[in-house]
DOKOL-860487 format. One record per atom (N, C-alpha, C): residue in one letter; x, y, z. Coordinates in steps of 0.05 Angstrom, whole numbers, padded with zeros to 5 digits, always signed. Example, Ala and Ser with C-alpha at 12.3 -4.5 7.8 and 13.67 -1.06 7.14 Angstrom:
A+00264-00114+00156;A+00246-00090+00156;A+00264-00066+00156;S+00257-00045+00142;S+00273-00021+00143;S+00258+00001+00157;
REM end
This chain:
M+00004-00070-00124;M+00023-00089-00116;M+00047-00090-00135;K+00042-00081-00160;K+00064-00078-00178;K+00084-00057-00169;V+00074-00035-00159;V+00092-00013-00149;V+00110-00023-00127;L+00100-00040-00110;L+00116-00050-00087;L+00130-00077-00094;N+00127-00086-00119;N+00141-00110-00128;N+00134-00135-00111;K+00108-00138-00106;K+00099-00160-00088;K+00099-00187-00102;R+00098-00188-00128;R+00098-00214-00143;R+00075-00232-00135;V+00052-00221-00131;V+00028-00236-00124;V+00004-00220-00134;T-00018-00233-00140;T-00042-00219-00150;T-00062-00215-00127;V-00081-00197-00133;V-00103-00192-00114;V-00118-00218-00109;D-00124-00232-00131;D-00139-00258-00129;D-00124-00278-00112;Q-00097-00280-00115;Q-00082-00299-00099;Q-00084-00291-00069;N-00083-00266-00063;N-00086-00257-00035;N-00114-00265-00025;L-00134-00261-00041;L-00161-00267-00031;L-00165-00297-00027;V-00153-00313-00044;V-00154-00343-00040;V-00140-00350-00014;A-00117-00338-00009;A-00102-00343+00016;A-00119-00336+00040;V-00131-00313+00039;V-00148-00304+00062;V-00171-00324+00065;D-00184-00332+00044;D-00206-00351+00045;D-00197-00378+00058;L-00174-00388+00050;L-00163-00413+00061;L-00157-00410+00090;L-00144-00389+00098;L-00138-00385+00126;L-00163-00382+00143;T-00182-00368+00133;T-00208-00365+00147;T-00222-00391+00149;C-00223-00406+00127;C-00237-00432+00126;C-00226-00451+00148;Y-00199-00451+00151;Y-00187-00469+00171;Y-00182-00455+00198;D-00195-00432+00201;D-00194-00417+00227;D-00166-00412+00236;V-00149-00405+00217;V-00121-00398+00224;V-00121-00368+00229;G-00111-00360+00252;G-00109-00331+00259;G-00090-00317+00240;M-00096-00292+00234;M-00078-00276+00217;M-00082-00247+00223;A-00063-00232+00215;A-00065-00203+00215;A-00054-00193+00189;V-00065-00172+00178;V-00058-00162+00152;V-00046-00134+00156;G-00023-00130+00145;G-00011-00103+00143;G-00015-00093+00115;F-00023-00068+00112;F-00031-00058+00086;F-00020-00030+00082;V-00007-00026+00059;V+00003+00001+00051;V-00020+00014+00035;L-00032+00034+00046;L-00056+00046+00034;L-00048+00067+00013;F-00026+00081+00018;F-00017+00102+00000;F+00012+00098-00009;D+00017+00105-00034;D+00044+00109-00044;D+00044+00135-00060;T+00066+00142-00071;T+00068+00169-00084;T+00049+00172-00108;G+00041+00150-00120;G+00024+00151-00143;G-00005+00146-00138;S-00013+00144-00112;S-00041+00138-00105;S-00060+00160-00115;T-00082+00151-00125;T-00104+00169-00133;T-00129+00160-00118;V-00150+00176-00119;V-00175+00169-00106;V-00185+00142-00116;A-00183+00138-00142;A-00193+00113-00154;A-00176+00089-00144;I-00150+00092-00142;I-00134+00071-00132;I-00140+00064-00103;V-00144+00085-00086;V-00150+00080-00058;V-00178+00067-00055;R-00197+00074-00073;R-00223+00061-00073;R-00220+00031-00079;G-00202+00025-00098;G-00196-00003-00104;G-00185-00018-00081;Y-00167-00005-00066;Y-00155-00017-00042;Y-00177-00022-00022;W-00195-00002-00018;W-00217-00005+00001;W-00235-00029-00007;D-00241-00032-00032;D-00257-00055-00041;D-00243-00081-00035;F-00217-00083-00040;F-00202-00107-00033;F-00203-00113-00004;L-00199-00092+00013;L-00199-00097+00042;L-00227-00105+00051;H-00247-00094+00040;H-00274-00101+00047;H-00280-00130+00039;R-00272-00138+00015;R-00276-00166+00006;R-00260-00185+00023;G-00235-00178+00029;G-00217-00196+00043;G-00221-00197+00073;G-00228-00175+00085;G-00229-00174+00114;G-00253-00160+00126;G-00273-00155+00109;G-00296-00140+00118;G-00313-00154+00139;D-00309-00180+00142;D-00325-00195+00162;D-00313-00192+00190;G-00290-00179+00193;G-00279-00175+00220;G-00264-00199+00230;H-00258-00219+00214;H-00245-00244+00223;H-00216-00238+00232;F-00204-00218+00222;F-00176-00212+00229;F-00172-00181+00229;A-00151-00173+00243;A-00144-00145+00244;A-00130-00136+00219;I-00135-00112+00211;I-00121-00100+00188;I-00107-00075+00199;S-00081-00074+00195;S-00066-00050+00204;S-00055-00036+00179;F-00054-00010+00180;F-00045+00006+00158;F-00017+00016+00164;C+00000+00017+00144;C+00027+00026+00148;C+00036+00043+00124;K+00056+00058+00128;K+00067+00074+00107;K+00088+00059+00092;M+00089+00061+00066;M+00110+00048+00051;M+00136+00062+00057;L+00157+00046+00063;L+00183+00058+00069;L+00202+00051+00046;P+00215+00071+00034;P+00233+00066+00011;P+00261+00059+00021;Y+00265+00035+00030;Y+00292+00027+00039;Y+00312+00027+00017;A+00337+00032+00024;A+00359+00034+00004;A+00361+00007-00011;G+00364+00008-00037;G+00369-00016-00053;G+00344-00029-00064;I+00320-00020-00056;I+00296-00033-00067;I+00286-00016-00091;L+00270-00029-00108;L+00262-00016-00133;L+00247+00011-00129;I+00230+00012-00109;I+00214+00036-00104;I+00233+00060-00097;E+00255+00054-00084;E+00274+00075-00076;E+00285+00088-00102;A+00292+00072-00121;A+00303+00083-00147;A+00282+00099-00161;R+00257+00090-00161;R+00235+00104-00174;R+00231+00131-00161;L+00229+00131-00134;L+00225+00156-00120;L+00248+00176-00125;R+00272+00165-00126;R+00295+00183-00131;R+00292+00195-00159;S+00285+00179-00179;S+00282+00190-00206;S+00259+00210-00209;E+00238+00207-00192;E+00216+00226-00193;E+00221+00251-00176;G+00243+00251-00161;G+00249+00274-00144;G+00233+00274-00118;C+00222+00251-00110;C+00205+00250-00087;C+00219+00238-00062;L+00243+00228-00066;L+00257+00215-00044;L+00268+00236-00024;A+00262+00232+00001;A+00273+00249+00023;A+00296+00234+00035;E+00320+00243+00028;E+00344+00228+00036;E+00348+00226+00066;S+00350+00201+00076;S+00356+00196+00103;S+00360+00166+00107;L+00383+00157+00114;L+00387+00129+00119;L+00372+00119+00144;A+00372+00136+00164;A+00359+00129+00189;A+00328+00128+00187;Q+00317+00147+00171;Q+00288+00148+00168;Q+00281+00152+00138;P+00280+00130+00123;P+00273+00134+00094;P+00245+00145+00091;D+00242+00165+00074;D+00216+00177+00071;D+00213+00188+00042;Y+00190+00199+00036;Y+00184+00209+00009;Y+00163+00230+00011;R+00161+00245-00011;R+00140+00265-00014;R+00121+00255-00036;F+00096+00262-00034;F+00076+00254-00054;F+00080+00270-00079;L+00074+00257-00102;L+00076+00270-00128;L+00049+00282-00134;D+00045+00308-00130;D+00020+00321-00135;D+00018+00331-00164;P-00005+00328-00176;P-00009+00338-00203;P-00005+00368-00204;P+00005+00379-00226;P+00009+00408-00227;P-00018+00423-00223;G-00017+00444-00208;G-00040+00461-00203;G-00059+00450-00182;L-00052+00428-00169;L-00070+00417-00148;L-00070+00435-00124;Q-00093+00442-00115;Q-00096+00459-00091;Q-00104+00442-00067;P-00093+00448-00044;P-00101+00433-00020;P-00131+00435-00015;A-00143+00414-00005;A-00171+00414+00002;A-00175+00432+00026;R-00198+00446+00027;R-00205+00462+00050;R-00221+00446+00069;L-00215+00447+00094;L-00229+00432+00114;L-00251+00448+00127;
REM end
């Protein structure tokens, strides 16, 4: 959440989910699962959060891609890392792979 400048903690999000569930308020959660710095350990942490927060099926969870819109902090970081794919109409990025990383074989 620091990468996306959310200004909220995991615990605050879990408290909000608990309150909304307790009062039977409908909700839907949008979640950015990957960003350029994601690792297997980070994605596992995201999975644990999603399981704790929505594992009971009380609400839908949708996954979305982080979009680096012009003028936001992540756009500047991606530009400095050389990962920003320039396009005003469709902001995009490339992942930052560690040196020597080989694609997985399927």
